[in-house]
C-alpha positions in Angstrom: 92.5 124.6 105.0 90.8 121.6 104.6 93.1 119.4 102.3 96.6 119.0 102.2 96.5 119.8 98.1 94.8 123.4 99.3 97.5 123.7 102.2 100.0 122.7 99.2 98.9 125.4 96.7 99.2 128.3 99.3 102.3 127.2 100.2 103.5 127.3 96.3 101.5 130.5 96.0 103.6 132.2 99.2 107.0 130.8 97.6 106.5 132.5 93.8 105.1 135.5 95.6 108.9 135.8 97.4 110.9 134.5 94.6 109.4 136.4 91.8 107.3 138.9 93.3 107.6 142.9 93.0 106.4 145.0 95.8 104.0 147.9 95.1 100.9 149.5 96.4 97.4 148.2 95.1 94.8 151.3 94.9 91.1 152.2 94.5 90.4 155.7 94.0 92.2 157.4 96.7 92.4 154.1 99.0 95.7 152.1 98.9 96.8 149.2 100.0 100.1 148.7 102.5 102.6 147.3 100.4 102.3 144.1 98.8 103.9 141.7 96.7 102.6 140.8 92.9 104.2 138.4 90.4 104.2 139.8 86.8 102.7 136.6 84.5 102.8 136.6 80.6 99.8 135.4 78.6 99.3 134.8 75.0 96.4 135.4 73.3 95.1 134.8 69.5 92.7 137.6 68.6 91.3 138.1 65.0 92.3 141.3 63.2 89.3 142.9 62.4 90.8 145.0 59.4 92.4 141.8 57.7 90.6 139.1 59.5 93.8 137.3 60.3 94.7 135.7 63.6 97.5 137.8 65.4 99.1 136.9 68.6 99.2 139.9 71.7 101.1 139.4 74.5 99.7 140.7 77.6 101.4 140.9 81.4 99.4 140.7 84.2 99.9 140.8 87.9 99.1 137.9 90.5 98.3 138.6 93.9 97.6 136.6 96.9 94.1 137.3 97.8 94.2 137.4 101.3 97.1 140.9 100.6 94.2 142.7 98.6 93.0 144.6 101.6 92.0 148.3 101.4 90.6 150.5 104.2 91.3 147.1 106.4 88.6 145.1 104.0 89.2 142.3 101.5 88.7 143.3 97.9 88.6 141.6 94.8 90.4 143.4 91.6 87.9 145.6 89.1 88.1 147.9 86.5 89.8 151.1 87.4 91.8 149.9 90.3 95.6 150.8 90.1 98.9 148.8 90.7 102.1 151.0 91.4 105.6 149.3 91.5 108.0 150.5 94.0 110.8 151.1 91.8 113.4 150.0 94.3 112.2 146.5 94.3 111.8 146.2 90.5 115.9 145.6 90.0 
């Protein structure tokens, strides 16, 4: 890392992962990662209902990962449509 701020950001990401993360496996096709931790993150969006034209609030839950841990077949990957995240049920308690 080139700056103290960047090092601090990485440290905070690892702390969040350790404290709020849930273990699981990231997969693309038949390729699976080693077990890694993901952190569930809630987002709230406002969308316009196409039938009524009224705004509606939608809550969505996404997963956040440490980018360096997203590795498939010994190669780092970027998430893309169709990838899967499967939580290890024992870690979700």
